[in-house]
C-alpha positions in Angstrom: 47.9 -4.4 12.7 47.0 -8.0 12.8 44.1 -9.0 10.5 41.6 -11.5 12.1 41.4 -14.9 10.4 37.7 -14.4 9.9 38.3 -11.2 7.9 41.0 -12.9 5.8 38.5 -15.7 5.0 35.9 -13.1 3.9 38.5 -11.5 1.6 39.3 -14.8 0.0 35.7 -15.6 -0.6 35.0 -12.2 -2.1 38.0 -12.5 -4.4 36.9 -16.0 -5.5 33.3 -14.9 -6.2 34.6 -11.9 -8.2 36.4 -14.3 -10.5 33.4 -16.6 -10.9 30.9 -13.7 -11.4 32.8 -11.7 -14.1 33.6 -14.8 -16.2 31.5 -14.9 -19.3 30.0 -11.4 -19.0 30.1 -8.6 -21.6 32.8 -6.0 -21.4 30.5 -3.4 -19.8 29.0 -5.9 -17.3 32.5 -7.2 -16.5 33.7 -3.6 -15.7 30.7 -2.9 -13.5 31.3 -6.2 -11.6 35.0 -5.4 -11.2 34.1 -1.9 -9.9 31.7 -3.5 -7.4 34.3 -5.9 -6.0 36.8 -3.1 -5.7 34.4 -1.3 -3.5 33.8 -4.6 -1.5 37.5 -4.4 -0.7 36.8 -1.1 1.1 34.0 -2.8 3.0 36.3 -5.6 4.0 38.9 -3.1 5.2 36.4 -1.3 7.3 35.1 -4.6 8.8 38.6 -5.6 9.7 39.3 -2.3 11.4 36.0 -2.5 13.4 36.7 -6.0 14.5 40.2 -5.3 15.7 40.0 -1.7 16.9 36.5 -1.0 18.2 36.5 -0.4 21.9 34.1 -3.3 22.7 33.9 -6.8 21.5 31.8 -7.1 18.3 29.5 -9.8 17.0 30.2 -10.6 13.3 26.5 -11.3 12.7 25.5 -7.9 14.2 28.0 -6.2 12.0 26.9 -7.9 8.8 23.2 -7.4 9.6 23.9 -3.7 10.3 25.7 -3.3 7.0 22.8 -5.0 5.1 20.2 -2.7 6.8 22.2 0.3 5.7 22.6 -1.2 2.2 18.9 -1.8 1.6 17.9 1.4 3.4 19.9 3.5 1.1 17.9 2.4 -2.0 14.4 3.7 -1.3 11.7 3.9 1.4 10.3 0.4 0.7 13.4 -1.7 0.4 14.8 -3.2 3.6 16.8 -6.0 5.2 14.7 -8.2 7.5 16.4 -10.2 10.3 14.7 -13.5 11.1 12.3 -11.9 13.7 11.3 -9.1 11.3 10.8 -11.6 8.5 8.5 -13.6 10.7 6.5 -10.4 11.6 6.1 -9.8 7.9 4.6 -13.3 7.4 2.2 -12.6 10.3 1.2 -9.3 8.7 0.0 -11.1 5.5 -2.1 -13.6 7.5 -4.1 -10.9 9.3 -3.3 -10.8 13.1 -0.5 -9.1 15.0 0.1 -6.8 18.0 0.6 -3.1 17.6 -1.2 0.2 16.8 -2.8 -0.5 13.5 -1.0 1.9 11.1 0.7 1.5 7.8 3.8 3.6 7.6 6.5 4.6 5.1 9.4 6.9 4.8 8.4 9.9 2.6 10.6 12.9 2.0 13.0 11.5 4.6 10.3 11.5 7.3 8.4 8.7 9.0 4.9 9.1 7.5 1.5 7.4 8.1 0.1 5.9 4.9 -3.2 5.1 6.7 -4.6 4.0 10.1 -6.4 0.7 9.8 -10.1 1.0 10.6 -11.2 0.3 14.2 -7.6 -0.2 15.5 -6.0 1.8 18.4 -4.4 4.2 16.0 -7.7 4.8 14.2 -9.6 5.4 17.5 -6.8 7.8 18.7 -7.3 10.0 15.6 -4.2 9.2 13.6 -4.7 10.4 10.0 -3.1 9.7 6.6 0.0 11.8 5.9 0.7 12.5 9.6 4.4 12.7 10.3 5.7 10.8 13.3 8.6 12.8 14.5 9.1 11.1 17.9 8.4 7.7 19.4 8.5 7.6 23.2 10.5 10.9 23.1 13.1 9.7 20.6 13.5 11.5 17.3 12.7 9.4 14.3 15.2 11.3 12.0 17.1 8.7 9.9 15.0 5.8 11.4 14.5 2.8 9.1 11.1 1.3 8.5 12.0 -1.9 10.4 13.3 0.1 13.3 10.1 2.1 13.4 7.9 -1.0 13.3 9.9 -2.5 16.2 9.4 0.6 18.3 5.7 0.9 17.6 4.8 -2.7 18.1 4.8 -4.3 21.5 2.8 -6.4 24.0 -1.0 -5.7 24.1 -2.1 -3.2 26.8 1.3 -1.5 26.8 1.4 2.2 25.9 3.5 4.1 23.4 3.7 7.9 23.0 4.2 9.3 19.5 4.7 13.0 18.6 2.9 13.9 15.4 3.3 16.8 13.0 0.1 17.4 11.1 0.8 19.7 8.2 -2.8 20.3 7.3 -3.4 21.8 10.7 0.2 23.2 11.2 0.5 21.7 14.7 2.8 19.4 16.6 1.2 17.3 19.3 1.6 14.1 21.4 -0.7 11.1 21.3 -0.5 8.2 23.7 -1.9 4.9 22.3 -2.4 1.6 24.0 -1.3 -1.3 21.9 -3.6 -4.2 21.1 -3.9 -7.3 19.0 -4.6 -6.1 15.5 -7.0 -8.4 13.7 -7.5 -7.5 10.1 -10.9 -8.2 8.6 -10.4 -7.5 4.9 -14.1 -7.0 4.1 -15.2 -4.7 6.9 -18.7 -4.0 5.7 -21.0 -5.6 3.1 -24.5 -4.2 3.1 -27.3 -2.7 1.1 -27.4 1.0 1.9 -30.6 2.2 0.2 -32.3 2.0 -3.2 -30.6 -1.4 -3.7 -27.2 0.1 -3.7 -24.6 -2.3 -2.4 -21.7 -1.2 -0.3 -18.4 -3.0 0.4 -15.7 -1.6 2.6 -12.4 -3.2 1.8 -9.5 -2.4 4.2 -6.5 -4.4 2.8 -5.4 -7.0 0.3 -4.2 -10.1 2.1 -4.3 -13.9 1.6 -7.9 -14.9 0.6 -9.2 -11.3 0.4 -10.5 -12.0 -3.1 -12.5 -15.0 -1.7 -14.0 -12.8 1.0 -14.8 -10.0 -1.5 -16.4 -12.6 -3.9 -18.6 -13.9 -1.0 -19.6 -10.3 -0.2 -20.7 -9.7 -3.8 -22.7 -13.0 -3.9 -24.4 -12.0 -0.6 -25.4 -8.6 -1.8 -26.6 -9.9 -5.1 -28.9 -12.3 -3.3 -30.2 -9.3 -1.4 -31.1 -7.5 -4.6 -28.1 -5.3 -5.2 -28.4 -3.5 -8.6 -25.3 -1.2 -8.2 -22.2 -1.0 -6.0 -20.0 1.3 -4.1 -16.5 -0.1 -3.2 -14.9 1.9 -0.4 -11.1 1.8 -0.7 -10.4 4.8 1.5 -7.5 4.2 3.8 -6.7 0.9 2.1 -2.9 0.7 2.0 -2.7 -2.2 -0.4 -1.0 -5.5 0.3 -0.5 -8.5 -2.0 -0.3 -7.7 -5.7 -1.9 -11.1 -6.8 -4.8 -10.5 -4.5 -5.5 -7.0 -5.8 -5.4 -8.4 -9.3 -7.9 -11.1 -8.4 -10.3 -8.5 -6.9 -10.1 -6.3 -10.0 -10.7 -9.4 -12.1 -14.2 -9.7 -10.8 -15.2 -6.5 -12.5 -13.9 -7.3 -16.0 -14.4 -9.7 -18.9 -11.7 -12.3 -19.4 -8.3 -11.5 -21.1 -8.2 -7.8 -20.1 -4.9 -6.3 -18.9 -5.3 -5.4 -15.3 -1.8 -4.1 -14.5 1.7 -4.4 -15.9 5.0 -4.3 -14.1 8.3 -3.1 -15.6 11.7 -3.9 -14.1 15.1 -2.3 -14.6 15.8 -4.5 -17.6 12.7 -3.4 -19.4 11.0 -6.8 -18.8 7.3 -6.3 -18.8 4.9 -8.7 -17.1 1.2 -8.4 -17.7 -1.5 -9.5 -15.3 -4.7 -10.3 -17.2 -8.3 -11.0 -16.1 -9.4 -14.6 -16.0 -12.6 -14.9 -14.0 -16.1 -14.1 -15.1 -17.4 -10.6 -14.6 -19.6 -10.8 -11.5 -21.2 -7.3 -11.9 -22.3 -7.3 -15.5 -23.1 -3.7 -16.4 -24.2 -2.7 -12.9 -23.1 0.9 -12.0 -19.9 1.0 -9.9 -18.4 3.8 -7.9 -15.0 3.5 -6.2 -14.2 5.7 -3.2 -10.5 6.6 -2.6 -8.5 9.1 -0.5 -4.9 10.0 0.4 -4.7 6.7 2.4 -5.5 4.5 -0.6 -2.2 3.0 -1.8 -0.6 0.2 -3.9 -3.2 -2.5 -4.4 -6.2 -0.2 -4.0 -4.6 2.1 -6.6 -4.4 -0.8 -9.0 -8.1 -1.5 -8.6 -9.1 2.1 -8.9 -6.7 2.9 -11.8 -7.6 -0.2 -13.8 -11.4 0.3 -13.5 -10.9 4.0 -14.3 -9.0 3.2 -17.5 -11.7 0.8 -18.7 -14.4 3.3 -17.7 -15.9 0.5 -15.6 -16.2 2.6 -12.5 -16.4 6.3 -11.5 -13.6 7.2 -9.1 -14.8 9.5 -6.3 -12.9 11.2 -3.4 -9.4 12.7 -3.3 -6.1 11.9 -4.9 -4.6 8.6 -3.7 -1.2 8.1 -2.0 1.0 7.1 -5.0 2.7 3.9 -4.0 3.2 2.1 -7.3 6.2 -0.1 -6.9 6.6 -3.9 -6.4 8.6 -5.3 -3.5 9.8 -8.8 -3.8 10.7 -10.7 -0.6 13.7 -13.0 -1.1 14.6 -15.3 1.8 18.2 -15.9 2.8 19.9 -18.9 4.3 19.7 -18.0 8.0 16.0 -17.1 8.1 16.5 -13.5 7.3 15.3 -11.9 4.0 15.7 -9.0 1.6 12.6 -6.9 0.8 13.6 -5.3 -2.5 11.8 -2.9 -4.9 12.1 -4.8 -8.2 9.6 -3.1 -10.5 6.9 -0.5 -10.9 3.2 -0.7 -11.6 1.5 0.7 -14.7 -2.3 0.8 -15.4 -3.7 -0.6 -18.7 -3.3 2.8 -20.4 0.3 3.0 -19.3 -0.1 5.4 -16.4 2.6 5.1 -13.7 1.2 5.0 -10.2 4.5 5.6 -8.4 4.6 9.0 -6.7 1.7 10.0 -9.0 -1.4 8.5 -7.4 -4.9 8.2 -8.9 -6.8 11.4 -9.6 -10.5 10.9 -9.0 -13.0 11.5 -11.8 -15.0 13.5 -9.3 -13.1 15.2 -6.4 -15.1 15.2 -3.2 -13.2 16.3 -0.1 -13.9 14.5 3.2 -15.2 17.4 5.3 -16.1 20.2 2.9 -18.1 18.4 0.2 -16.9 20.4 -2.8 -17.2 18.7 -6.2 -14.7 19.1 -9.1 -15.1 17.2 -12.3 -11.6 16.0 -13.3 -12.4 14.8 -16.8 -14.3 16.8 -19.4 -15.8 13.6 -20.7 -17.5 13.1 -17.4 -19.4 16.4 -17.3 -22.6 14.4 -17.7 -22.0 12.9 -14.3 -22.4 16.3 -12.6 -25.9 16.4 -14.1 -26.5 12.7 -13.1 -25.5 13.5 -9.5 -28.0 16.4 -9.4 -30.7 13.9 -10.4 -29.7 11.6 -7.6 -29.8 14.5 -5.1 -33.4 15.3 -6.1 -34.5 11.8 -5.0 -32.4 11.8 -1.8 -34.2 14.4 0.2 -35.8 11.7 2.4 -34.1 10.8 5.6 -31.1 8.6 5.1 -30.9 5.1 6.5 -28.1 3.7 8.6 -25.1 5.5 10.2 -23.5 6.9 7.1 -25.4 10.1 6.7 -22.5 12.2 8.0 -20.0 10.7 5.5 -19.9 13.4 2.8 -18.0 11.3 0.3 -20.2 8.3 0.6 -23.4 10.4 0.5 -22.3 12.0 -2.7 -21.4 8.5 -4.2 -24.9 7.4 -3.3 -26.4 10.4 -5.1 -24.2 9.8 -8.1 -25.3 6.1 -8.4 -29.0 7.0 -8.0 -28.6 9.5 -10.8 -26.8 7.0 -13.0 -29.6 4.5 -12.6 -32.3 7.0 -13.5 -30.3 8.2 -16.5 -29.8 4.6 -17.7 -33.5 3.9 -17.3 -34.4 6.9 -19.4 -31.8 5.9 -22.1 -33.1 2.3 -22.2 -36.7 3.4 -22.4 -36.0 6.0 -25.1 
């Protein structure tokens, strides 16, 4: 069998790099590197066979890209190889406008899973829910699909349709949903208003570029309107940029407080600390979370929970506590690689654990469960709030059980604080 010149060149380069890389390493590191390059020899052999024996003519770039997708996809649900088009899409994602359905997805337990639908998008309006499993896209099974492949299939030109088959475990049913794609415009701060009794409310849907500035502006606006307490709604917030989540959390803390730490494979710990001035003072704060709250929103909730700066209300969050670094490559492609994991100030890992609320309030059936014995007093405080909430509720939020209970809780806290301050 004749070996193509291109494959011979690859073998020469691999051999040369192996010599350079192992030079100067410790014995253990040298052995690991040598083992790696032995395995690369197998890859080169397979590449040579495909190039010379496969029934159709092959494109070297397609072969290498395919190998890289398999390499990154074998690591975890969040690592992936991005070709130039996919890398450009990722850049568009962080700026806030793209075409598609409006869902954040991941691979969980080997299945394509919805982290959350983004508020007011086609997926949201079609009734897609957090934890839905997408088993088919336009009739094709999603078994063994990669994240990048799924994104390509779900996105498309505005006004075109896509049919997805969903398994909803909570209802034990399999069903089809046809959704019309649209331009997805992300407004990080979806709502900023005074609800009642001077209680401020901010709905934060994602952490993107300049989200912290938008959040700061919303706080300033509400304070001018007389806000004396705050509810931050992080339900169905899938996260986004780590630095932005840190900057938002910063606004609730005094300077030089640890917000989050990251720990990589070498045990290198990086601390992110607060720098800005606390904008809320001692105003009561409640954070709403649910199973669609992930990553950056879990950092905000977990940090403020550790410092007892906010009461966390809702249901357990998603549990996505790892850091993905995007490293660009020479041809415009990139590697999105999990490089470390998040830990709260008290050392709690978020990865696959999620944030347990202090007070569990389910979305439909408003049952309350106090998660921390130290917070028993808040059940009494909530009852105080209920007693003064019998009047007709303002606005369009009176059917939101979790939000209504958060309002009652804050009212009770304010009355309790007044009694404490007045002896």
